MOPAC internal coordinates of N, CA, C and O (Angstrom, degrees):
PM7 1SCF
backbone

  N    0.0000 0     0.00 0     0.00 0    0    0    0
  C    1.4493 1     0.00 0     0.00 0    1    0    0
  C    1.4824 1   117.12 1     0.00 0    2    1    0
  O    1.2310 1   119.16 1   -20.92 1    3    2    1
  N    1.3183 1   119.20 1   159.08 1    3    2    1
  C    1.4421 1   120.07 1   173.69 1    5    3    2
  C    1.4652 1   117.22 1   -78.08 1    6    5    3
  O    1.2310 1   119.17 1   -15.07 1    7    6    5
  N    1.2400 1   119.18 1   164.93 1    7    6    5
  C    1.4568 1   121.58 1  -178.36 1    9    7    6
  C    1.5216 1   114.81 1   -66.78 1   10    9    7
  O    1.2310 1   122.05 1   153.88 1   11   10    9
  N    1.3261 1   113.68 1   -26.12 1   11   10    9
  C    1.5146 1   122.41 1  -178.93 1   13   11   10
  C    1.6553 1   110.59 1   -92.04 1   14   13   11
  O    1.2310 1   121.43 1  -173.98 1   15   14   13
  N    1.3342 1   114.88 1     6.02 1   15   14   13
  C    1.4871 1   115.63 1  -177.06 1   17   15   14
  C    1.5382 1   112.81 1   -73.69 1   18   17   15
  O    1.2310 1   120.69 1   -60.67 1   19   18   17
  N    1.2836 1   116.29 1   119.33 1   19   18   17
  C    1.4856 1   120.27 1   177.30 1   21   19   18
  C    1.5369 1   106.08 1  -157.72 1   22   21   19
  O    1.2310 1   120.24 1     2.79 1   23   22   21
  N    1.3959 1   117.15 1  -177.21 1   23   22   21
  C    1.4124 1   121.99 1  -179.19 1   25   23   22
  C    1.5971 1   109.77 1   -57.22 1   26   25   23
  O    1.2310 1   121.52 1   136.82 1   27   26   25
  N    1.2614 1   114.70 1   -43.18 1   27   26   25
  C    1.5391 1   119.22 1  -174.23 1   29   27   26
  C    1.5965 1   109.48 1   -65.37 1   30   29   27
  O    1.2310 1   121.08 1   139.05 1   31   30   29
  N    1.3113 1   115.54 1   -40.95 1   31   30   29
  C    1.4872 1   116.49 1  -178.74 1   33   31   30
  C    1.4918 1   106.72 1   -70.68 1   34   33   31
  O    1.2310 1   120.45 1   140.64 1   35   34   33
  N    1.3278 1   116.75 1   -39.36 1   35   34   33
  C    1.5482 1   116.80 1  -179.68 1   37   35   34
  C    1.5181 1   109.65 1   -60.20 1   38   37   35
  O    1.2310 1   119.28 1   142.38 1   39   38   37
  N    1.3408 1   118.99 1   -37.62 1   39   38   37
  C    1.3818 1   126.01 1  -179.24 1   41   39   38
  C    1.4701 1   108.88 1   -64.84 1   42   41   39
  O    1.2310 1   120.19 1   134.06 1   43   42   41
  N    1.3551 1   117.24 1   -45.94 1   43   42   41
  C    1.3906 1   118.77 1   175.22 1   45   43   42
  C    1.4894 1   120.95 1   -61.84 1   46   45   43
  O    1.2310 1   122.26 1   145.47 1   47   46   45
  N    1.3365 1   113.28 1   -34.53 1   47   46   45
  C    1.4759 1   122.69 1   176.49 1   49   47   46
  C    1.5645 1   110.12 1   -70.25 1   50   49   47
  O    1.2310 1   123.35 1   143.48 1   51   50   49
  N    1.2986 1   111.18 1   -36.52 1   51   50   49
  C    1.6177 1   118.59 1   177.39 1   53   51   50
  C    1.4266 1   104.84 1   -62.37 1   54   53   51
  O    1.2310 1   116.81 1   134.64 1   55   54   53
  N    1.3619 1   123.67 1   -45.36 1   55   54   53
  C    1.4638 1   131.30 1  -175.14 1   57   55   54
  C    1.5143 1   105.17 1   -59.64 1   58   57   55
  O    1.2310 1   121.00 1   128.33 1   59   58   57
  N    1.3572 1   115.69 1   -51.67 1   59   58   57
  C    1.5293 1   118.31 1  -173.31 1   61   59   58
  C    1.5092 1   107.71 1   -59.70 1   62   61   59
  O    1.2310 1   121.94 1   135.94 1   63   62   61
  N    1.3478 1   113.90 1   -44.06 1   63   62   61
  C    1.5176 1   119.64 1  -177.00 1   65   63   62
  C    1.5785 1   114.75 1   -59.61 1   66   65   63
  O    1.2310 1   122.43 1   160.55 1   67   66   65
  N    1.3645 1   112.95 1   -19.45 1   67   66   65
  C    1.5099 1   115.00 1   175.42 1   69   67   66
  C    1.4874 1   117.55 1   -80.95 1   70   69   67
  O    1.2310 1   122.11 1   173.72 1   71   70   69
  N    1.3790 1   113.57 1    -6.28 1   71   70   69
  C    1.4717 1   119.98 1  -173.54 1   73   71   70
  C    1.5037 1   104.32 1   -78.56 1   74   73   71
  O    1.2310 1   119.82 1   -43.20 1   75   74   73
  N    1.3534 1   117.94 1   136.80 1   75   74   73
  C    1.4648 1   125.24 1  -170.70 1   77   75   74
  C    1.5296 1   113.46 1  -115.74 1   78   77   75
  O    1.2310 1   120.30 1   173.40 1   79   78   77
  N    1.3076 1   117.02 1    -6.60 1   79   78   77
  C    1.5355 1   116.13 1  -175.67 1   81   79   78
  C    1.5394 1   105.97 1  -158.39 1   82   81   79
  O    1.2310 1   123.19 1   -18.58 1   83   82   81
  N    1.3011 1   111.49 1   161.42 1   83   82   81
  C    1.4832 1   117.91 1   173.93 1   85   83   82
  C    1.4934 1   114.38 1   -54.52 1   86   85   83
  O    1.2310 1   121.98 1   142.40 1   87   86   85
  N    1.3236 1   113.81 1   -37.60 1   87   86   85
  C    1.4706 1   122.34 1   179.93 1   89   87   86
  C    1.6139 1   109.96 1   -62.59 1   90   89   87
  O    1.2310 1   123.54 1   136.42 1   91   90   89
  N    1.2446 1   110.82 1   -43.58 1   91   90   89
  C    1.5012 1   114.84 1   180.00 1   93   91   90
  C    1.5050 1   112.06 1   -69.06 1   94   93   91
  O    1.2310 1   121.11 1   142.96 1   95   94   93
  N    1.3882 1   115.48 1   -37.04 1   95   94   93
  C    1.4917 1   120.67 1   178.42 1   97   95   94
  C    1.6194 1   104.95 1   -65.11 1   98   97   95
  O    1.2310 1   120.44 1   135.95 1   99   98   97
  N    1.2752 1   116.76 1   -44.05 1   99   98   97
  C    1.4721 1   117.29 1   178.51 1  101   99   98
  C    1.5542 1   115.68 1   -59.80 1  102  101   99
  O    1.2310 1   123.23 1   139.17 1  103  102  101
  N    1.4080 1   111.41 1   -40.83 1  103  102  101
  C    1.4520 1   115.96 1   174.02 1  105  103  102
  C    1.4408 1   114.99 1   -61.18 1  106  105  103
  O    1.2310 1   120.04 1   130.72 1  107  106  105
  N    1.4335 1   117.54 1   -49.28 1  107  106  105
  C    1.4740 1   120.51 1  -177.35 1  109  107  106
  C    1.5812 1   109.61 1   -65.20 1  110  109  107
  O    1.2310 1   122.68 1   128.65 1  111  110  109
  N    1.3368 1   112.47 1   -51.35 1  111  110  109
  C    1.5115 1   113.82 1  -177.96 1  113  111  110
  C    1.4726 1   117.01 1   -64.08 1  114  113  111
  O    1.2310 1   120.83 1   154.37 1  115  114  113
  N    1.3333 1   116.02 1   -25.63 1  115  114  113
  C    1.4419 1   121.09 1   170.82 1  117  115  114
  C    1.4284 1   116.48 1   -59.80 1  118  117  115
  O    1.2310 1   121.19 1   137.29 1  119  118  117
  N    1.3731 1   115.32 1   -42.71 1  119  118  117
  C    1.3552 1   124.49 1   173.23 1  121  119  118
  C    1.5771 1   120.99 1   -75.78 1  122  121  119
  O    1.2310 1   121.69 1   149.83 1  123  122  121
  N    1.2744 1   114.38 1   -30.17 1  123  122  121
  C    1.5065 1   117.94 1  -168.74 1  125  123  122
  C    1.5499 1   109.33 1   -99.49 1  126  125  123
  O    1.2310 1   119.79 1   156.41 1  127  126  125
  N    1.3225 1   118.00 1   -23.59 1  127  126  125
  C    1.4933 1   120.67 1  -175.73 1  129  127  126
  C    1.6184 1   109.62 1  -127.91 1  130  129  127
  O    1.2310 1   123.19 1   -22.29 1  131  130  129
  N    1.2344 1   111.49 1   157.71 1  131  130  129
  C    1.4911 1   114.05 1   173.05 1  133  131  130
  C    1.5737 1   106.79 1   -79.43 1  134  133  131
  O    1.2310 1   121.97 1   -17.27 1  135  134  133
  N    1.2826 1   113.83 1   162.73 1  135  134  133
  C    1.5173 1   120.39 1   179.65 1  137  135  134
  C    1.4769 1   104.30 1   -54.51 1  138  137  135
  O    1.2310 1   120.20 1   129.96 1  139  138  137
  N    1.3335 1   117.22 1   -50.04 1  139  138  137
  C    1.5650 1   118.66 1  -170.88 1  141  139  138
  C    1.6000 1   112.73 1   -63.23 1  142  141  139
  O    1.2310 1   121.82 1   147.59 1  143  142  141
  N    1.4456 1   114.13 1   -32.41 1  143  142  141
  C    1.4812 1   115.34 1   170.17 1  145  143  142
  C    1.4296 1   117.95 1   -62.25 1  146  145  143
  O    1.2310 1   119.97 1   134.50 1  147  146  145
  N    1.2599 1   117.66 1   -45.50 1  147  146  145
  C    1.4519 1   123.38 1   179.59 1  149  147  146
  C    1.5406 1   109.97 1   -64.43 1  150  149  147
  O    1.2310 1   121.48 1   139.69 1  151  150  149
  N    1.3254 1   114.78 1   -40.31 1  151  150  149
  C    1.4676 1   117.63 1  -176.99 1  153  151  150
  C    1.4970 1   109.86 1   -71.46 1  154  153  151
  O    1.2310 1   120.15 1   146.55 1  155  154  153
  N    1.3461 1   117.32 1   -33.45 1  155  154  153
  C    1.4294 1   120.77 1   175.17 1  157  155  154
  C    1.4959 1   116.41 1   -66.10 1  158  157  155
  O    1.2310 1   122.80 1   143.05 1  159  158  157
  N    1.3037 1   112.25 1   -36.95 1  159  158  157
  C    1.5032 1   118.47 1   178.66 1  161  159  158
  C    1.5108 1   108.86 1   -66.34 1  162  161  159
  O    1.2310 1   124.10 1   130.88 1  163  162  161
  N    1.4160 1   109.73 1   -49.12 1  163  162  161
  C    1.5219 1   114.63 1   179.13 1  165  163  162
  C    1.5514 1   110.65 1   -60.09 1  166  165  163
  O    1.2310 1   120.12 1   143.16 1  167  166  165
  N    1.3341 1   117.38 1   -36.84 1  167  166  165
  C    1.4699 1   115.21 1  -178.79 1  169  167  166
  C    1.5227 1   114.40 1   -71.54 1  170  169  167
  O    1.2310 1   120.53 1   151.31 1  171  170  169
  N    1.4056 1   116.60 1   -28.69 1  171  170  169
  C    1.4945 1   118.75 1   172.10 1  173  171  170
  C    1.4768 1   113.41 1   -69.31 1  174  173  171
  O    1.2310 1   119.49 1   144.10 1  175  174  173
  N    1.2949 1   118.58 1   -35.90 1  175  174  173
  C    1.5132 1   122.00 1   173.03 1  177  175  174
  C    1.4772 1   113.05 1   -61.22 1  178  177  175
  O    1.2310 1   121.91 1   134.42 1  179  178  177
  N    1.3474 1   113.94 1   -45.58 1  179  178  177
  C    1.4710 1   120.39 1  -179.27 1  181  179  178
  C    1.5770 1   107.42 1   -64.45 1  182  181  179
  O    1.2310 1   120.76 1   137.70 1  183  182  181
  N    1.3212 1   116.16 1   -42.30 1  183  182  181
  C    1.4272 1   119.25 1   176.63 1  185  183  182
  C    1.5749 1   113.74 1   -56.68 1  186  185  183
  O    1.2310 1   120.92 1   134.24 1  187  186  185
  N    1.3669 1   115.84 1   -45.76 1  187  186  185
  C    1.4279 1   120.34 1   179.33 1  189  187  186
  C    1.4828 1   107.95 1   -63.54 1  190  189  187
  O    1.2310 1   114.69 1   139.15 1  191  190  189
  N    1.3075 1   127.66 1   -40.85 1  191  190  189
  C    1.3517 1   130.67 1  -179.71 1  193  191  190
  C    1.6206 1   106.87 1   -60.34 1  194  193  191
  O    1.2310 1   121.89 1   131.87 1  195  194  193
  N    1.3085 1   113.99 1   -48.13 1  195  194  193
  C    1.4907 1   114.93 1  -177.55 1  197  195  194
  C    1.5469 1   110.15 1   -65.88 1  198  197  195
  O    1.2310 1   120.76 1   135.54 1  199  198  197
  N    1.2704 1   116.16 1   -44.46 1  199  198  197
  C    1.4548 1   113.21 1   175.33 1  201  199  198
  C    1.4126 1   119.06 1   -57.35 1  202  201  199
  O    1.2310 1   120.21 1   142.76 1  203  202  201
  N    1.3774 1   117.21 1   -37.24 1  203  202  201
  C    1.4596 1   122.99 1   172.69 1  205  203  202
  C    1.4572 1   114.39 1   -60.60 1  206  205  203
  O    1.2310 1   119.85 1   147.98 1  207  206  205
  N    1.3654 1   117.89 1   -32.02 1  207  206  205
  C    1.4509 1   126.03 1   175.22 1  209  207  206
  C    1.4817 1   112.91 1   -77.62 1  210  209  207
  O    1.2310 1   118.37 1   172.57 1  211  210  209
  N    1.3258 1   120.71 1    -7.43 1  211  210  209
  C    1.4572 1   126.09 1  -177.26 1  213  211  210
  C    1.4666 1   119.72 1    93.39 1  214  213  211
  O    1.2310 1   120.98 1  -175.13 1  215  214  213
  N    1.3703 1   115.73 1     4.87 1  215  214  213
  C    1.5042 1   118.20 1   175.13 1  217  215  214
  C    1.5163 1   112.80 1   -53.23 1  218  217  215
  O    1.2310 1   119.43 1   -34.86 1  219  218  217
  N    1.3176 1   118.70 1   145.14 1  219  218  217
  C    1.4719 1   117.66 1   169.28 1  221  219  218
  C    1.4006 1   111.41 1   -92.06 1  222  221  219
  O    1.2310 1   122.41 1    -7.24 1  223  222  221
  N    1.3356 1   112.98 1   172.76 1  223  222  221
  C    1.5133 1   124.22 1   179.82 1  225  223  222
  C    1.4817 1   113.27 1   -48.53 1  226  225  223
  O    1.2310 1   119.38 1   132.02 1  227  226  225
  N    1.3502 1   118.79 1   -47.98 1  227  226  225
  C    1.4746 1   122.56 1  -169.85 1  229  227  226
  C    1.5287 1   105.39 1   -72.40 1  230  229  227
  O    1.2310 1   117.89 1   140.44 1  231  230  229
  N    1.4211 1   121.63 1   -39.56 1  231  230  229
  C    1.3905 1   120.43 1   173.03 1  233  231  230
  C    1.5401 1   117.61 1   -58.25 1  234  233  231
  O    1.2310 1   123.46 1   136.35 1  235  234  233
  N    1.3181 1   110.97 1   -43.65 1  235  234  233
  C    1.4407 1   118.59 1   176.51 1  237  235  234
  C    1.4756 1   114.22 1   -59.93 1  238  237  235
  O    1.2310 1   122.41 1   130.38 1  239  238  237
  N    1.4185 1   112.99 1   -49.62 1  239  238  237
  C    1.3969 1   117.75 1  -178.73 1  241  239  238
  C    1.6367 1   110.37 1   -62.60 1  242  241  239
  O    1.2310 1   118.06 1   143.46 1  243  242  241
  N    1.2732 1   121.31 1   -36.54 1  243  242  241
  C    1.4607 1   123.33 1   174.56 1  245  243  242
  C    1.5134 1   111.57 1   -64.45 1  246  245  243
  O    1.2310 1   118.67 1   142.49 1  247  246  245
  N    1.4159 1   120.14 1   -37.51 1  247  246  245
  C    1.3062 1   119.05 1  -173.75 1  249  247  246
  C    1.5692 1   114.22 1   -87.80 1  250  249  247
  O    1.2310 1   121.22 1   152.95 1  251  250  249
  N    1.3497 1   115.28 1   -27.05 1  251  250  249
  C    1.5446 1   115.10 1  -176.52 1  253  251  250
  C    1.4595 1   108.75 1  -114.58 1  254  253  251
  O    1.2310 1   118.16 1   155.22 1  255  254  253
  N    1.3890 1   121.12 1   -24.78 1  255  254  253
  C    1.4662 1   118.99 1  -176.28 1  257  255  254
  C    1.4336 1   107.18 1    90.78 1  258  257  255
  O    1.2310 1   117.31 1   179.68 1  259  258  257
  N    1.2302 1   122.72 1    -0.32 1  259  258  257
  C    1.4558 1   125.66 1  -176.40 1  261  259  258
  C    1.5209 1   109.32 1   -72.30 1  262  261  259
  O    1.2310 1   121.37 1   -37.54 1  263  262  261
  N    1.3790 1   114.98 1   142.46 1  263  262  261
  C    1.5076 1   118.90 1  -178.40 1  265  263  262
  C    1.5712 1   108.19 1   -71.41 1  266  265  263
  O    1.2310 1   120.09 1   -24.99 1  267  266  265
  N    1.2394 1   117.43 1   155.01 1  267  266  265
  C    1.4722 1   121.97 1   171.62 1  269  267  266
  C    1.4203 1   109.96 1   -55.72 1  270  269  267
  O    1.2310 1   117.64 1   139.81 1  271  270  269
  N    1.4210 1   122.10 1   -40.19 1  271  270  269
  C    1.4285 1   120.80 1  -177.90 1  273  271  270
  C    1.5413 1   114.09 1   -60.13 1  274  273  271
  O    1.2310 1   123.76 1   139.80 1  275  274  273
  N    1.3154 1   110.39 1   -40.20 1  275  274  273
  C    1.5221 1   112.92 1  -177.19 1  277  275  274
  C    1.6049 1   107.73 1   -80.76 1  278  277  275
  O    1.2310 1   118.92 1   147.00 1  279  278  277
  N    1.2818 1   119.66 1   -33.00 1  279  278  277
  C    1.4889 1   120.16 1   164.28 1  281  279  278
  C    1.5187 1   112.90 1   -49.04 1  282  281  279
  O    1.2310 1   120.68 1   130.56 1  283  282  281
  N    1.2757 1   116.30 1   -49.44 1  283  282  281
  C    1.4065 1   119.42 1   177.30 1  285  283  282
  C    1.4972 1   115.03 1   -61.12 1  286  285  283
  O    1.2310 1   121.02 1   143.55 1  287  286  285
  N    1.3527 1   115.65 1   -36.45 1  287  286  285
  C    1.4884 1   115.50 1  -177.61 1  289  287  286
  C    1.4799 1   106.66 1   -70.63 1  290  289  287
  O    1.2310 1   118.17 1   145.41 1  291  290  289
  N    1.3470 1   121.10 1   -34.59 1  291  290  289
  C    1.5453 1   123.53 1   178.11 1  293  291  290
  C    1.4435 1   103.91 1   -65.78 1  294  293  291
  O    1.2310 1   116.70 1   133.25 1  295  294  293
  N    1.3969 1   123.88 1   -46.75 1  295  294  293
  C    1.3417 1   121.38 1   179.24 1  297  295  294
  C    1.5899 1   113.82 1   -59.76 1  298  297  295
  O    1.2310 1   120.83 1   141.80 1  299  298  297
  N    1.1342 1   116.01 1   -38.20 1  299  298  297
  C    1.6021 1   118.05 1   174.85 1  301  299  298
  C    1.5713 1   109.07 1   -64.04 1  302  301  299
  O    1.2310 1   120.50 1   144.17 1  303  302  301
  N    1.2581 1   116.65 1   -35.83 1  303  302  301
  C    1.5607 1   121.37 1  -178.88 1  305  303  302
  C    1.5280 1   103.16 1   -66.46 1  306  305  303
  O    1.2310 1   119.89 1   129.21 1  307  306  305
  N    1.3536 1   117.82 1   -50.79 1  307  306  305
  C    1.3969 1   116.05 1   178.13 1  309  307  306
  C    1.5093 1   116.18 1   -57.00 1  310  309  307
  O    1.2310 1   119.22 1   135.55 1  311  310  309
  N    1.2648 1   119.09 1   -44.45 1  311  310  309
  C    1.4307 1   125.50 1  -177.36 1  313  311  310
  C    1.4583 1   112.66 1   -74.29 1  314  313  311
  O    1.2310 1   118.15 1   138.06 1  315  314  313
  N    1.4147 1   121.13 1   -41.94 1  315  314  313
  C    1.5016 1   123.63 1  -170.52 1  317  315  314
  C    1.5212 1   114.92 1  -124.62 1  318  317  315
  O    1.2310 1   120.58 1  -179.59 1  319  318  317
  N    1.2844 1   116.51 1     0.41 1  319  318  317
  C    1.4567 1   124.20 1  -176.27 1  321  319  318
  C    1.5019 1   110.90 1   -70.99 1  322  321  319
  O    1.2310 1   123.41 1    13.83 1  323  322  321
  N    1.3900 1   111.07 1  -166.17 1  323  322  321
  C    1.4664 1   116.71 1   179.51 1  325  323  322
  C    1.4661 1   113.61 1   -95.65 1  326  325  323
  O    1.2310 1   120.32 1  -166.71 1  327  326  325
  N    1.3107 1   117.00 1    13.29 1  327  326  325
  C    1.5220 1   120.03 1   173.66 1  329  327  326
  C    1.5059 1   114.33 1    84.58 1  330  329  327
  O    1.2310 1   120.11 1  -166.26 1  331  330  329
  N    1.3032 1   117.40 1    13.74 1  331  330  329
  C    1.4649 1   116.78 1  -178.02 1  333  331  330
  C    1.5077 1   116.08 1   -71.70 1  334  333  331
  O    1.2310 1   120.81 1   144.28 1  335  334  333
  N    1.4190 1   116.06 1   -35.72 1  335  334  333
  C    1.4492 1   116.97 1   176.35 1  337  335  334
  C    1.4490 1   111.21 1   -64.59 1  338  337  335
  O    1.2310 1   119.64 1   131.84 1  339  338  337
  N    1.4724 1   118.29 1   -48.16 1  339  338  337
  C    1.3482 1   119.90 1   177.59 1  341  339  338
  C    1.4633 1   118.71 1   -55.75 1  342  341  339
  O    1.2310 1   120.86 1   141.58 1  343  342  341
  N    1.3623 1   115.97 1   -38.42 1  343  342  341
  C    1.4064 1   121.69 1   176.61 1  345  343  342
  C    1.5427 1   113.12 1   -63.82 1  346  345  343
  O    1.2310 1   119.16 1   137.73 1  347  346  345
  N    1.2185 1   119.21 1   -42.27 1  347  346  345
  C    1.4481 1   122.66 1  -172.40 1  349  347  346
  C    1.5670 1   106.35 1   -78.97 1  350  349  347
  O    1.2310 1   119.74 1   133.93 1  351  350  349
  N    1.2637 1   118.10 1   -46.07 1  351  350  349
  C    1.4944 1   127.31 1   178.04 1  353  351  350
  C    1.5750 1   107.15 1   -56.54 1  354  353  351
  O    1.2310 1   118.71 1   136.19 1  355  354  353
  N    1.2720 1   120.06 1   -43.81 1  355  354  353
  C    1.4375 1   122.80 1   176.10 1  357  355  354
  C    1.4762 1   118.88 1   -67.34 1  358  357  355
  O    1.2310 1   121.60 1   145.14 1  359  358  357
  N    1.3631 1   114.55 1   -34.86 1  359  358  357
  C    1.5354 1   119.29 1   177.61 1  361  359  358
  C    1.4889 1   104.05 1   -79.21 1  362  361  359
  O    1.2310 1   114.93 1   145.90 1  363  362  361
  N    1.3470 1   127.22 1   -34.10 1  363  362  361
  C    1.3369 1   121.73 1  -179.21 1  365  363  362
  C    1.4710 1   112.58 1   -66.17 1  366  365  363
  O    1.2310 1   119.22 1   141.28 1  367  366  365
  N    1.4385 1   119.08 1   -38.72 1  367  366  365
  C    1.3739 1   124.23 1   171.46 1  369  367  366
  C    1.3933 1   117.33 1   -59.34 1  370  369  367
  O    1.2310 1   118.96 1   140.37 1  371  370  369
  N    1.3915 1   119.60 1   -39.63 1  371  370  369
  C    1.4342 1   126.35 1   177.16 1  373  371  370
  C    1.5281 1   111.81 1   -65.71 1  374  373  371
  O    1.2310 1   121.07 1   146.47 1  375  374  373
  N    1.2751 1   115.56 1   -33.53 1  375  374  373
  C    1.4796 1   120.99 1   174.76 1  377  375  374
  C    1.5301 1   114.28 1   -61.91 1  378  377  375
  O    1.2310 1   123.32 1   143.37 1  379  378  377
  N    1.4439 1   111.24 1   -36.63 1  379  378  377
  C    1.4870 1   115.53 1  -176.47 1  381  379  378
  C    1.4636 1   112.84 1   -71.38 1  382  381  379
  O    1.2310 1   119.60 1   154.25 1  383  382  381
  N    1.3751 1   118.38 1   -25.75 1  383  382  381
  C    1.4215 1   125.81 1   176.52 1  385  383  382
  C    1.4907 1   115.47 1   -65.39 1  386  385  383
  O    1.2310 1   120.10 1   180.00 1  387  386  385

């Protein structure tokens, strides 16, 4: 388990799993996060997708505005993390098909 795993984070994840549409996600995340927090998370996911497609740091920086330090952190998560990015990206690609 991750270092932030506790009853409160379990409760948060349970709440997220109850959301049934983009609109519901928009409502929930609008209330629970700042706009910048949501945009940062979305930017990290996009960065992971671009890295998996073979984009280099400069291309990702141009497209997302993300710093090379954060791009590197996402790269480390892809290479040595718990597989969350890979799982979500794979499932999103399956839904496209």
